[in-house]
Structures are given as structure tokens and as C-alpha cells.
PDB file of N, CA, C and O in Angstrom:
ATOM      1  N   MET A   1       0.731  -0.909  -0.126  1.00  0.00           N
ATOM      2  CA  MET A   1      -0.164  -0.018   0.325  1.00  0.00           C
ATOM      3  C   MET A   1       0.932   0.977  -0.014  1.00  0.00           C
ATOM      4  O   MET A   1       0.942   1.466  -1.143  1.00  0.00           O
ATOM      5  N   ARG A   2       1.924   1.339   0.943  1.00  0.00           N
ATOM      6  CA  ARG A   2       2.566   2.717   0.899  1.00  0.00           C
ATOM      7  C   ARG A   2       3.359   2.628  -0.671  1.00  0.00           C
ATOM      8  O   ARG A   2       3.203   3.604  -1.405  1.00  0.00           O
ATOM      9  N   LYS A   3       4.161   1.523  -1.152  1.00  0.00           N
ATOM     10  CA  LYS A   3       4.105   1.756  -2.657  1.00  0.00           C
ATOM     11  C   LYS A   3       3.620   2.156  -3.380  1.00  0.00           C
ATOM     12  O   LYS A   3       4.168   2.906  -4.187  1.00  0.00           O
ATOM     13  N   GLN A   4       2.173   1.791  -3.433  1.00  0.00           N
ATOM     14  CA  GLN A   4       1.089   2.728  -4.613  1.00  0.00           C
ATOM     15  C   GLN A   4       1.265   3.957  -4.440  1.00  0.00           C
ATOM     16  O   GLN A   4       1.345   4.710  -5.410  1.00  0.00           O
ATOM     17  N   ASN A   5       1.373   4.463  -2.988  1.00  0.00           N
ATOM     18  CA  ASN A   5       1.229   5.661  -2.763  1.00  0.00           C
ATOM     19  C   ASN A   5       2.800   6.499  -3.235  1.00  0.00           C
ATOM     20  O   ASN A   5       3.023   7.680  -2.971  1.00  0.00           O
ATOM     21  N   GLY A   6       3.340   5.986  -3.645  1.00  0.00           N
ATOM     22  CA  GLY A   6       4.869   6.381  -3.709  1.00  0.00           C
ATOM     23  C   GLY A   6       5.604   6.213  -2.631  1.00  0.00           C
ATOM     24  O   GLY A   6       6.707   6.691  -2.895  1.00  0.00           O
ATOM     25  N   GLN A   7       5.596   5.795  -1.564  1.00  0.00           N
ATOM     26  CA  GLN A   7       6.719   5.676  -0.289  1.00  0.00           C
ATOM     27  C   GLN A   7       7.354   4.727  -0.162  1.00  0.00           C
ATOM     28  O   GLN A   7       7.453   4.193  -1.267  1.00  0.00           O
ATOM     29  N   ARG A   8       7.946   4.096   0.699  1.00  0.00           N
ATOM     30  CA  ARG A   8       8.994   3.504   0.981  1.00  0.00           C
ATOM     31  C   ARG A   8       8.106   2.415   1.737  1.00  0.00           C
ATOM     32  O   ARG A   8       7.201   2.584   2.554  1.00  0.00           O
ATOM     33  N   PRO A   9       8.717   1.100   1.141  1.00  0.00           N
ATOM     34  CA  PRO A   9       8.030  -0.215   2.514  1.00  0.00           C
ATOM     35  C   PRO A   9       8.045   0.238   4.059  1.00  0.00           C
ATOM     36  O   PRO A   9       8.793   0.842   4.828  1.00  0.00           O
ATOM     37  N   ALA A  10       6.739  -0.428   4.074  1.00  0.00           N
ATOM     38  CA  ALA A  10       6.679  -0.460   5.617  1.00  0.00           C
ATOM     39  C   ALA A  10       8.094  -1.285   6.564  1.00  0.00           C
ATOM     40  O   ALA A  10       8.366  -2.469   6.365  1.00  0.00           O
ATOM     41  N   THR A  11       8.717  -0.582   7.377  1.00  0.00           N
ATOM     42  CA  THR A  11       9.431  -0.894   8.003  1.00  0.00           C
ATOM     43  C   THR A  11       8.956  -2.004   9.494  1.00  0.00           C
ATOM     44  O   THR A  11       7.820  -2.014   9.969  1.00  0.00           O
ATOM     45  N   HIS A  12       9.853  -2.661   9.896  1.00  0.00           N
ATOM     46  CA  HIS A  12       9.644  -3.881  10.429  1.00  0.00           C
ATOM     47  C   HIS A  12       8.699  -3.077  11.644  1.00  0.00           C
ATOM     48  O   HIS A  12       7.504  -3.251  11.883  1.00  0.00           O
ATOM     49  N   PHE A  13       9.664  -2.142  12.316  1.00  0.00           N
ATOM     50  CA  PHE A  13       9.260  -1.277  13.060  1.00  0.00           C
ATOM     51  C   PHE A  13       7.228  -1.059  13.182  1.00  0.00           C
ATOM     52  O   PHE A  13       6.322  -1.353  13.962  1.00  0.00           O
ATOM     53  N   GLN A  14       7.418  -0.358  11.835  1.00  0.00           N
ATOM     54  CA  GLN A  14       6.028   0.385  11.613  1.00  0.00           C
ATOM     55  C   GLN A  14       5.065  -1.264  11.399  1.00  0.00           C
ATOM     56  O   GLN A  14       3.972  -1.234  11.964  1.00  0.00           O
ATOM     57  N   PHE A  15       5.410  -2.644  10.641  1.00  0.00           N
ATOM     58  CA  PHE A  15       4.558  -3.609  10.967  1.00  0.00           C
ATOM     59  C   PHE A  15       3.927  -3.916  12.300  1.00  0.00           C
ATOM     60  O   PHE A  15       2.757  -4.152  12.603  1.00  0.00           O
ATOM     61  N   THR A  16       5.149  -3.839  13.084  1.00  0.00           N
ATOM     62  CA  THR A  16       4.977  -4.279  14.523  1.00  0.00           C
ATOM     63  C   THR A  16       4.090  -3.296  14.773  1.00  0.00           C
ATOM     64  O   THR A  16       3.016  -3.879  14.918  1.00  0.00           O
ATOM     65  N   GLN A  17       3.882  -1.844  14.938  1.00  0.00           N
ATOM     66  CA  GLN A  17       2.560  -0.989  15.465  1.00  0.00           C
ATOM     67  C   GLN A  17       2.060  -1.731  14.709  1.00  0.00           C
ATOM     68  O   GLN A  17       2.613  -2.829  14.768  1.00  0.00           O
ATOM     69  N   ILE A  18       1.006  -1.677  13.771  1.00  0.00           N
ATOM     70  CA  ILE A  18       0.522  -2.390  12.920  1.00  0.00           C
ATOM     71  C   ILE A  18      -0.505  -3.674  13.845  1.00  0.00           C
ATOM     72  O   ILE A  18      -1.626  -3.638  14.352  1.00  0.00           O
ATOM     73  N   PHE A  19       0.546  -4.718  13.724  1.00  0.00           N
ATOM     74  CA  PHE A  19      -0.100  -6.098  13.765  1.00  0.00           C
ATOM     75  C   PHE A  19      -0.338  -5.295  15.709  1.00  0.00           C
ATOM     76  O   PHE A  19      -1.357  -5.659  16.295  1.00  0.00           O
ATOM     77  N   GLN A  20       0.420  -4.519  16.304  1.00  0.00           N
ATOM     78  CA  GLN A  20       0.029  -4.712  18.017  1.00  0.00           C
ATOM     79  C   GLN A  20      -1.185  -3.972  17.782  1.00  0.00           C
ATOM     80  O   GLN A  20      -2.031  -4.382  18.576  1.00  0.00           O
ATOM     81  N   GLU A  21      -1.616  -3.116  17.085  1.00  0.00           N
ATOM     82  CA  GLU A  21      -2.984  -2.143  16.781  1.00  0.00           C
ATOM     83  C   GLU A  21      -4.340  -3.196  16.846  1.00  0.00           C
ATOM     84  O   GLU A  21      -5.366  -3.131  17.523  1.00  0.00           O
ATOM     85  N   PHE A  22      -3.934  -4.062  15.964  1.00  0.00           N
ATOM     86  CA  PHE A  22      -4.730  -4.868  15.813  1.00  0.00           C
ATOM     87  C   PHE A  22      -4.974  -5.932  16.793  1.00  0.00           C
ATOM     88  O   PHE A  22      -6.130  -6.356  16.798  1.00  0.00           O
ATOM     89  N   ASP A  23      -4.053  -6.527  17.725  1.00  0.00           N
ATOM     90  CA  ASP A  23      -3.643  -7.766  18.145  1.00  0.00           C
ATOM     91  C   ASP A  23      -4.581  -7.299  19.671  1.00  0.00           C
ATOM     92  O   ASP A  23      -3.773  -7.517  20.574  1.00  0.00           O
ATOM     93  N   HIS A  24      -5.441  -6.952  20.088  1.00  0.00           N
ATOM     94  CA  HIS A  24      -6.434  -6.430  20.852  1.00  0.00           C
ATOM     95  C   HIS A  24      -6.051  -7.193  22.196  1.00  0.00           C
ATOM     96  O   HIS A  24      -6.100  -6.515  23.222  1.00  0.00           O
ATOM     97  N   ASN A  25      -5.717  -8.378  22.294  1.00  0.00           N
ATOM     98  CA  ASN A  25      -5.521  -8.823  23.689  1.00  0.00           C
ATOM     99  C   ASN A  25      -4.072  -9.308  23.594  1.00  0.00           C
ATOM    100  O   ASN A  25      -3.841 -10.051  24.548  1.00  0.00           O
ATOM    101  N   GLY A  26      -3.186  -9.183  22.923  1.00  0.00           N
ATOM    102  CA  GLY A  26      -1.928  -8.741  22.884  1.00  0.00           C
ATOM    103  C   GLY A  26      -1.014 -10.616  23.488  1.00  0.00           C
ATOM    104  O   GLY A  26      -0.157 -10.923  24.317  1.00  0.00           O
ATOM    105  N   ASP A  27      -1.673 -11.201  22.702  1.00  0.00           N
ATOM    106  CA  ASP A  27      -1.097 -12.531  22.364  1.00  0.00           C
ATOM    107  C   ASP A  27      -0.511 -12.747  21.675  1.00  0.00           C
ATOM    108  O   ASP A  27      -0.168 -13.869  22.046  1.00  0.00           O
ATOM    109  N   GLY A  28       0.074 -12.547  20.661  1.00  0.00           N
ATOM    110  CA  GLY A  28       0.678 -12.008  19.677  1.00  0.00           C
ATOM    111  C   GLY A  28       0.430 -12.708  18.338  1.00  0.00           C
ATOM    112  O   GLY A  28       1.361 -12.884  17.552  1.00  0.00           O
ATOM    113  N   LEU A  29      -0.949 -13.150  18.047  1.00  0.00           N
ATOM    114  CA  LEU A  29      -2.251 -14.144  17.103  1.00  0.00           C
ATOM    115  C   LEU A  29      -3.053 -12.881  17.102  1.00  0.00           C
ATOM    116  O   LEU A  29      -3.119 -12.054  18.012  1.00  0.00           O
ATOM    117  N   LEU A  30      -3.793 -12.855  15.666  1.00  0.00           N
ATOM    118  CA  LEU A  30      -4.801 -12.519  15.584  1.00  0.00           C
ATOM    119  C   LEU A  30      -5.905 -13.247  14.866  1.00  0.00           C
ATOM    120  O   LEU A  30      -5.924 -13.934  13.845  1.00  0.00           O
ATOM    121  N   SER A  31      -6.896 -12.841  15.810  1.00  0.00           N
ATOM    122  CA  SER A  31      -8.147 -13.739  15.479  1.00  0.00           C
ATOM    123  C   SER A  31      -9.063 -13.708  14.506  1.00  0.00           C
ATOM    124  O   SER A  31      -8.585 -13.270  13.459  1.00  0.00           O
ATOM    125  N   HIS A  32     -10.214 -14.007  14.440  1.00  0.00           N
ATOM    126  CA  HIS A  32     -10.711 -13.914  13.574  1.00  0.00           C
ATOM    127  C   HIS A  32     -11.460 -12.167  13.838  1.00  0.00           C
ATOM    128  O   HIS A  32     -11.473 -11.160  13.130  1.00  0.00           O
ATOM    129  N   LYS A  33     -11.933 -12.438  15.008  1.00  0.00           N
ATOM    130  CA  LYS A  33     -12.042 -10.798  15.522  1.00  0.00           C
ATOM    131  C   LYS A  33     -11.587  -9.733  15.243  1.00  0.00           C
ATOM    132  O   LYS A  33     -12.107  -8.659  14.942  1.00  0.00           O
ATOM    133  N   GLU A  34     -10.121 -10.214  15.403  1.00  0.00           N
ATOM    134  CA  GLU A  34      -8.893  -8.899  15.341  1.00  0.00           C
ATOM    135  C   GLU A  34      -8.998  -8.741  13.857  1.00  0.00           C
ATOM    136  O   GLU A  34      -8.765  -7.681  13.276  1.00  0.00           O
ATOM    137  N   VAL A  35      -9.359  -9.843  13.282  1.00  0.00           N
ATOM    138  CA  VAL A  35      -8.805  -9.376  11.791  1.00  0.00           C
ATOM    139  C   VAL A  35      -9.748  -8.784  10.859  1.00  0.00           C
ATOM    140  O   VAL A  35      -9.388  -8.158   9.862  1.00  0.00           O
ATOM    141  N   SER A  36     -11.424  -9.060  11.313  1.00  0.00           N
ATOM    142  CA  SER A  36     -12.457  -8.254  11.202  1.00  0.00           C
ATOM    143  C   SER A  36     -12.574  -7.225  10.792  1.00  0.00           C
ATOM    144  O   SER A  36     -13.102  -6.788   9.769  1.00  0.00           O
ATOM    145  N   VAL A  37     -11.803  -6.552  12.033  1.00  0.00           N
ATOM    146  CA  VAL A  37     -11.561  -5.580  12.894  1.00  0.00           C
ATOM    147  C   VAL A  37     -10.795  -4.404  11.602  1.00  0.00           C
ATOM    148  O   VAL A  37     -11.029  -3.335  11.039  1.00  0.00           O
ATOM    149  N   PHE A  38      -9.858  -5.403  11.656  1.00  0.00           N
ATOM    150  CA  PHE A  38      -8.959  -4.416  10.349  1.00  0.00           C
ATOM    151  C   PHE A  38      -9.453  -4.826   8.799  1.00  0.00           C
ATOM    152  O   PHE A  38      -9.096  -4.136   7.844  1.00  0.00           O
ATOM    153  N   ALA A  39     -10.105  -5.732   8.670  1.00  0.00           N
ATOM    154  CA  ALA A  39     -11.352  -5.619   7.502  1.00  0.00           C
ATOM    155  C   ALA A  39     -11.999  -4.181   7.113  1.00  0.00           C
ATOM    156  O   ALA A  39     -11.782  -3.248   6.339  1.00  0.00           O
ATOM    157  N   ARG A  40     -12.939  -4.573   8.133  1.00  0.00           N
ATOM    158  CA  ARG A  40     -13.643  -3.600   8.336  1.00  0.00           C
ATOM    159  C   ARG A  40     -13.299  -1.835   8.339  1.00  0.00           C
ATOM    160  O   ARG A  40     -14.145  -0.988   8.054  1.00  0.00           O
ATOM    161  N   ARG A  41     -12.053  -1.575   8.678  1.00  0.00           N
ATOM    162  CA  ARG A  41     -11.304  -0.720   9.405  1.00  0.00           C
ATOM    163  C   ARG A  41     -10.742  -0.299   7.681  1.00  0.00           C
ATOM    164  O   ARG A  41     -11.183   0.703   7.120  1.00  0.00           O
ATOM    165  N   PHE A  42     -10.175  -0.825   7.305  1.00  0.00           N
ATOM    166  CA  PHE A  42      -9.162  -0.646   6.104  1.00  0.00           C
ATOM    167  C   PHE A  42     -10.500  -0.601   4.608  1.00  0.00           C
ATOM    168  O   PHE A  42     -10.289   0.078   3.603  1.00  0.00           O
ATOM    169  N   LEU A  43     -11.646  -1.361   4.772  1.00  0.00           N
ATOM    170  CA  LEU A  43     -12.512  -1.218   3.269  1.00  0.00           C
ATOM    171  C   LEU A  43     -14.049  -0.469   3.946  1.00  0.00           C
ATOM    172  O   LEU A  43     -15.238  -0.777   3.856  1.00  0.00           O
ATOM    173  N   ARG A  44     -13.274   0.679   4.660  1.00  0.00           N
ATOM    174  CA  ARG A  44     -14.440   1.321   5.469  1.00  0.00           C
ATOM    175  C   ARG A  44     -15.666   0.884   5.721  1.00  0.00           C
ATOM    176  O   ARG A  44     -16.520   1.769   5.756  1.00  0.00           O
ATOM    177  N   SER A  45     -16.024  -0.214   5.909  1.00  0.00           N
ATOM    178  CA  SER A  45     -17.327  -1.163   5.509  1.00  0.00           C
ATOM    179  C   SER A  45     -18.125  -0.733   6.848  1.00  0.00           C
ATOM    180  O   SER A  45     -17.637  -0.359   7.915  1.00  0.00           O
ATOM    181  N   GLN A  46     -19.574  -0.898   6.476  1.00  0.00           N
ATOM    182  CA  GLN A  46     -20.466  -0.593   7.460  1.00  0.00           C
ATOM    183  C   GLN A  46     -20.819  -1.832   8.611  1.00  0.00           C
ATOM    184  O   GLN A  46     -20.392  -2.977   8.457  1.00  0.00           O
ATOM    185  N   GLU A  47     -21.474  -1.512   9.520  1.00  0.00           N
ATOM    186  CA  GLU A  47     -21.757  -2.978  10.352  1.00  0.00           C
ATOM    187  C   GLU A  47     -23.220  -3.492   9.592  1.00  0.00           C
ATOM    188  O   GLU A  47     -24.005  -4.235  10.182  1.00  0.00           O
ATOM    189  N   ASP A  48     -23.463  -2.986   8.200  1.00  0.00           N
ATOM    190  CA  ASP A  48     -24.344  -3.976   7.727  1.00  0.00           C
ATOM    191  C   ASP A  48     -23.871  -4.514   6.476  1.00  0.00           C
ATOM    192  O   ASP A  48     -24.580  -4.626   5.476  1.00  0.00           O
ATOM    193  N   ASP A  49     -22.505  -4.887   6.563  1.00  0.00           N
ATOM    194  CA  ASP A  49     -21.595  -5.406   5.738  1.00  0.00           C
ATOM    195  C   ASP A  49     -21.122  -6.635   6.468  1.00  0.00           C
ATOM    196  O   ASP A  49     -19.986  -6.970   6.132  1.00  0.00           O
ATOM    197  N   ASP A  50     -21.674  -7.369   7.346  1.00  0.00           N
ATOM    198  CA  ASP A  50     -21.090  -8.026   8.243  1.00  0.00           C
ATOM    199  C   ASP A  50     -20.842  -9.654   7.410  1.00  0.00           C
ATOM    200  O   ASP A  50     -19.963 -10.446   7.753  1.00  0.00           O
ATOM    201  N   ALA A  51     -21.448  -9.800   6.717  1.00  0.00           N
ATOM    202  CA  ALA A  51     -21.879 -11.286   5.483  1.00  0.00           C
ATOM    203  C   ALA A  51     -20.584 -10.982   4.528  1.00  0.00           C
ATOM    204  O   ALA A  51     -19.800 -11.911   4.330  1.00  0.00           O
ATOM    205  N   GLU A  52     -20.366  -9.831   3.992  1.00  0.00           N
ATOM    206  CA  GLU A  52     -18.751  -9.279   2.768  1.00  0.00           C
ATOM    207  C   GLU A  52     -17.619  -9.749   3.624  1.00  0.00           C
ATOM    208  O   GLU A  52     -16.766 -10.501   3.153  1.00  0.00           O
ATOM    209  N   ILE A  53     -17.572  -9.295   4.988  1.00  0.00           N
ATOM    210  CA  ILE A  53     -16.461  -9.100   6.172  1.00  0.00           C
ATOM    211  C   ILE A  53     -16.256 -10.508   6.242  1.00  0.00           C
ATOM    212  O   ILE A  53     -15.260 -11.026   5.738  1.00  0.00           O
ATOM    213  N   MET A  54     -17.205 -11.209   6.882  1.00  0.00           N
ATOM    214  CA  MET A  54     -16.671 -12.614   7.043  1.00  0.00           C
ATOM    215  C   MET A  54     -16.877 -13.527   6.417  1.00  0.00           C
ATOM    216  O   MET A  54     -16.918 -14.676   6.857  1.00  0.00           O
ATOM    217  N   SER A  55     -17.095 -13.094   4.926  1.00  0.00           N
ATOM    218  CA  SER A  55     -16.579 -14.040   3.836  1.00  0.00           C
ATOM    219  C   SER A  55     -14.751 -13.261   3.188  1.00  0.00           C
ATOM    220  O   SER A  55     -14.232 -13.377   2.077  1.00  0.00           O
ATOM    221  N   ILE A  56     -14.456 -12.835   3.906  1.00  0.00           N
ATOM    222  CA  ILE A  56     -13.431 -12.147   3.158  1.00  0.00           C
ATOM    223  C   ILE A  56     -12.288 -12.520   4.029  1.00  0.00           C
ATOM    224  O   ILE A  56     -11.114 -12.460   3.663  1.00  0.00           O
ATOM    225  N   VAL A  57     -12.801 -13.016   5.519  1.00  0.00           N
ATOM    226  CA  VAL A  57     -11.831 -13.257   6.584  1.00  0.00           C
ATOM    227  C   VAL A  57     -12.122 -14.698   6.424  1.00  0.00           C
ATOM    228  O   VAL A  57     -11.143 -15.148   7.020  1.00  0.00           O
ATOM    229  N   GLU A  58     -12.567 -15.387   6.162  1.00  0.00           N
ATOM    230  CA  GLU A  58     -12.738 -16.673   5.509  1.00  0.00           C
ATOM    231  C   GLU A  58     -11.316 -17.133   4.764  1.00  0.00           C
ATOM    232  O   GLU A  58     -10.418 -17.963   4.908  1.00  0.00           O
ATOM    233  N   ARG A  59     -11.670 -16.150   3.958  1.00  0.00           N
ATOM    234  CA  ARG A  59     -10.957 -16.822   2.995  1.00  0.00           C
ATOM    235  C   ARG A  59      -9.584 -16.244   3.209  1.00  0.00           C
ATOM    236  O   ARG A  59      -8.726 -16.661   2.431  1.00  0.00           O
ATOM    237  N   ILE A  60      -9.220 -15.387   4.088  1.00  0.00           N
ATOM    238  CA  ILE A  60      -7.537 -14.992   4.599  1.00  0.00           C
ATOM    239  C   ILE A  60      -7.540 -16.434   5.109  1.00  0.00           C
ATOM    240  O   ILE A  60      -6.630 -17.083   4.594  1.00  0.00           O
ATOM    241  N   TRP A  61      -8.201 -17.043   5.863  1.00  0.00           N
ATOM    242  CA  TRP A  61      -7.957 -17.902   7.054  1.00  0.00           C
ATOM    243  C   TRP A  61      -7.547 -19.534   6.226  1.00  0.00           C
ATOM    244  O   TRP A  61      -6.593 -20.250   6.530  1.00  0.00           O
ATOM    245  N   VAL A  62      -8.534 -19.797   5.183  1.00  0.00           N
ATOM    246  CA  VAL A  62      -8.292 -20.504   4.019  1.00  0.00           C
ATOM    247  C   VAL A  62      -6.471 -20.511   3.396  1.00  0.00           C
ATOM    248  O   VAL A  62      -5.572 -21.352   3.354  1.00  0.00           O
ATOM    249  N   ASN A  63      -6.604 -19.288   3.053  1.00  0.00           N
ATOM    250  CA  ASN A  63      -4.766 -18.744   2.175  1.00  0.00           C
ATOM    251  C   ASN A  63      -3.835 -18.537   3.338  1.00  0.00           C
ATOM    252  O   ASN A  63      -2.645 -18.573   3.023  1.00  0.00           O
ATOM    253  N   PHE A  64      -4.026 -18.386   4.259  1.00  0.00           N
ATOM    254  CA  PHE A  64      -2.974 -17.868   5.381  1.00  0.00           C
ATOM    255  C   PHE A  64      -2.695 -18.603   6.844  1.00  0.00           C
ATOM    256  O   PHE A  64      -1.684 -18.385   7.513  1.00  0.00           O
ATOM    257  N   ASP A  65      -3.957 -19.676   7.296  1.00  0.00           N
ATOM    258  CA  ASP A  65      -3.669 -20.205   8.595  1.00  0.00           C
ATOM    259  C   ASP A  65      -3.391 -21.057   8.078  1.00  0.00           C
ATOM    260  O   ASP A  65      -4.177 -21.996   7.950  1.00  0.00           O
ATOM    261  N   SER A  66      -1.362 -21.079   7.245  1.00  0.00           N
ATOM    262  CA  SER A  66      -1.252 -22.678   7.230  1.00  0.00           C
ATOM    263  C   SER A  66      -0.426 -23.260   8.588  1.00  0.00           C
ATOM    264  O   SER A  66       0.741 -23.523   8.298  1.00  0.00           O
ATOM    265  N   ASP A  67      -0.707 -23.477   9.760  1.00  0.00           N
ATOM    266  CA  ASP A  67      -0.451 -24.267  10.734  1.00  0.00           C
ATOM    267  C   ASP A  67      -1.793 -24.631  11.387  1.00  0.00           C
ATOM    268  O   ASP A  67      -1.852 -25.352  12.383  1.00  0.00           O
ATOM    269  N   ARG A  68      -3.049 -24.010  10.681  1.00  0.00           N
ATOM    270  CA  ARG A  68      -4.201 -24.513  11.264  1.00  0.00           C
ATOM    271  C   ARG A  68      -4.631 -24.172  12.511  1.00  0.00           C
ATOM    272  O   ARG A  68      -5.492 -24.895  13.013  1.00  0.00           O
ATOM    273  N   ASN A  69      -4.250 -23.288  13.089  1.00  0.00           N
ATOM    274  CA  ASN A  69      -4.594 -23.366  14.246  1.00  0.00           C
ATOM    275  C   ASN A  69      -5.639 -22.116  15.116  1.00  0.00           C
ATOM    276  O   ASN A  69      -5.793 -21.776  16.289  1.00  0.00           O
ATOM    277  N   ASN A  70      -6.301 -21.640  13.552  1.00  0.00           N
ATOM    278  CA  ASN A  70      -7.180 -20.730  14.002  1.00  0.00           C
ATOM    279  C   ASN A  70      -7.414 -19.100  14.481  1.00  0.00           C
ATOM    280  O   ASN A  70      -8.386 -18.395  14.752  1.00  0.00           O
ATOM    281  N   LYS A  71      -5.831 -18.927  14.416  1.00  0.00           N
ATOM    282  CA  LYS A  71      -5.006 -17.750  14.593  1.00  0.00           C
ATOM    283  C   LYS A  71      -4.011 -17.646  13.238  1.00  0.00           C
ATOM    284  O   LYS A  71      -3.643 -18.462  12.392  1.00  0.00           O
ATOM    285  N   LEU A  72      -3.785 -16.311  13.460  1.00  0.00           N
ATOM    286  CA  LEU A  72      -3.048 -15.510  12.737  1.00  0.00           C
ATOM    287  C   LEU A  72      -1.354 -15.557  13.048  1.00  0.00           C
ATOM    288  O   LEU A  72      -1.251 -14.577  13.786  1.00  0.00           O
ATOM    289  N   SER A  73      -0.346 -15.970  12.952  1.00  0.00           N
ATOM    290  CA  SER A  73       0.896 -15.406  13.770  1.00  0.00           C
ATOM    291  C   SER A  73       1.039 -14.124  13.004  1.00  0.00           C
ATOM    292  O   SER A  73       0.187 -13.621  12.272  1.00  0.00           O
ATOM    293  N   ARG A  74       2.244 -13.667  13.278  1.00  0.00           N
ATOM    294  CA  ARG A  74       2.669 -12.527  12.612  1.00  0.00           C
ATOM    295  C   ARG A  74       3.290 -12.692  11.615  1.00  0.00           C
ATOM    296  O   ARG A  74       3.388 -11.725  10.859  1.00  0.00           O
ATOM    297  N   TYR A  75       3.833 -13.765  11.304  1.00  0.00           N
ATOM    298  CA  TYR A  75       4.481 -14.436   9.850  1.00  0.00           C
ATOM    299  C   TYR A  75       3.066 -14.677   9.035  1.00  0.00           C
ATOM    300  O   TYR A  75       3.177 -14.095   7.956  1.00  0.00           O
ATOM    301  N   GLU A  76       2.294 -15.061   9.102  1.00  0.00           N
ATOM    302  CA  GLU A  76       1.045 -15.713   8.366  1.00  0.00           C
ATOM    303  C   GLU A  76       0.627 -13.929   8.607  1.00  0.00           C
ATOM    304  O   GLU A  76       0.912 -13.545   7.473  1.00  0.00           O
ATOM    305  N   THR A  77       0.313 -13.089   9.094  1.00  0.00           N
ATOM    306  CA  THR A  77      -0.215 -11.911   9.085  1.00  0.00           C
ATOM    307  C   THR A  77       0.492 -11.242   7.614  1.00  0.00           C
ATOM    308  O   THR A  77      -0.120 -10.924   6.594  1.00  0.00           O
ATOM    309  N   LEU A  78       2.151 -11.138   7.907  1.00  0.00           N
ATOM    310  CA  LEU A  78       2.604 -10.341   6.898  1.00  0.00           C
ATOM    311  C   LEU A  78       2.607 -11.107   5.607  1.00  0.00           C
ATOM    312  O   LEU A  78       2.951 -10.510   4.587  1.00  0.00           O
ATOM    313  N   LYS A  79       2.270 -12.325   5.553  1.00  0.00           N
ATOM    314  CA  LYS A  79       2.269 -13.135   4.578  1.00  0.00           C
ATOM    315  C   LYS A  79       0.120 -12.536   4.059  1.00  0.00           C
ATOM    316  O   LYS A  79      -0.268 -12.158   2.953  1.00  0.00           O
ATOM    317  N   PHE A  80      -0.305 -12.617   4.708  1.00  0.00           N
ATOM    318  CA  PHE A  80      -1.392 -11.889   4.244  1.00  0.00           C
ATOM    319  C   PHE A  80      -1.424 -10.543   3.920  1.00  0.00           C
ATOM    320  O   PHE A  80      -2.099 -10.311   2.917  1.00  0.00           O
ATOM    321  N   LEU A  81      -0.978  -9.707   4.377  1.00  0.00           N
ATOM    322  CA  LEU A  81      -0.743  -8.552   3.877  1.00  0.00           C
ATOM    323  C   LEU A  81       0.029  -8.388   2.545  1.00  0.00           C
ATOM    324  O   LEU A  81      -0.421  -8.065   1.446  1.00  0.00           O
ATOM    325  N   ASN A  82       0.906  -8.594   2.793  1.00  0.00           N
ATOM    326  CA  ASN A  82       1.994  -8.528   1.226  1.00  0.00           C
ATOM    327  C   ASN A  82       0.609  -9.255   0.410  1.00  0.00           C
ATOM    328  O   ASN A  82      -0.188  -8.344   0.186  1.00  0.00           O
ATOM    329  N   ALA A  83       0.136 -10.434  -0.041  1.00  0.00           N
ATOM    330  CA  ALA A  83      -0.741 -10.696  -0.985  1.00  0.00           C
ATOM    331  C   ALA A  83      -1.630  -9.487  -1.175  1.00  0.00           C
ATOM    332  O   ALA A  83      -1.743  -8.892  -2.247  1.00  0.00           O
ATOM    333  N   PHE A  84      -2.442  -9.071   0.291  1.00  0.00           N
ATOM    334  CA  PHE A  84      -3.726  -8.098   0.004  1.00  0.00           C
ATOM    335  C   PHE A  84      -2.939  -7.249  -0.721  1.00  0.00           C
ATOM    336  O   PHE A  84      -3.164  -7.234  -1.932  1.00  0.00           O
ATOM    337  N   PHE A  85      -1.997  -6.474  -0.266  1.00  0.00           N
ATOM    338  CA  PHE A  85      -1.082  -4.927  -0.684  1.00  0.00           C
ATOM    339  C   PHE A  85      -0.925  -5.437  -2.095  1.00  0.00           C
ATOM    340  O   PHE A  85      -1.723  -4.931  -2.884  1.00  0.00           O
ATOM    341  N   LYS A  86      -0.065  -6.339  -2.610  1.00  0.00           N
ATOM    342  CA  LYS A  86       0.565  -6.635  -3.896  1.00  0.00           C
ATOM    343  C   LYS A  86      -0.208  -5.738  -4.919  1.00  0.00           C
ATOM    344  O   LYS A  86      -1.378  -5.460  -5.182  1.00  0.00           O
ATOM    345  N   ASP A  87       1.567  -5.303  -5.541  1.00  0.00           N
ATOM    346  CA  ASP A  87       1.055  -4.490  -6.744  1.00  0.00           C
ATOM    347  C   ASP A  87      -0.454  -5.001  -7.874  1.00  0.00           C
ATOM    348  O   ASP A  87      -0.790  -4.285  -8.816  1.00  0.00           O
TER     349      ASP A  87
END
């Protein structure tokens, strides 16, 4: 996303800040609910778009929860974000 806006790619520090912002319980993993908050904020979605948001979150899980523990690790989140924002 930063590259698309003519900016340098995010640093490790910036990624950590973003990750921590959405990791509400501080366990170092993102839950479905935490990712849905991210998706809703990024897409600027309204409350009545729950079905669309949940569909997006489920696709994220199918593609990026590689260890199938029902949470996204920092590495899985980075892979998801790279794919989500790729050129």
C-alpha cells in the first residue's frame, strides 16, 4: 500500500505497530475478530456488511492460516498483508 502511494515499504517497526494495534488481547496472534476489525477499517465497511467481511476473513484463513491453529501469527499476517497489498 505504501509503495502504491509512492512511499518506501513499511519497516519492521511499522509492521509491529500495525500488528499490535489489531492484536487487542496482546497474545501475539490475530483472531478472526481481530482480523475482521482490520478488514472493516481498511474497507471502511459499515455494520450491515457483516456477511461480506466474514467472507473476506474466511478467505484469509483458508489461504494464510498455514498451521491451522485458527489464529494468524505475525509471519502469517505478514504473508497476508503482502498478498493483500501487492501490486
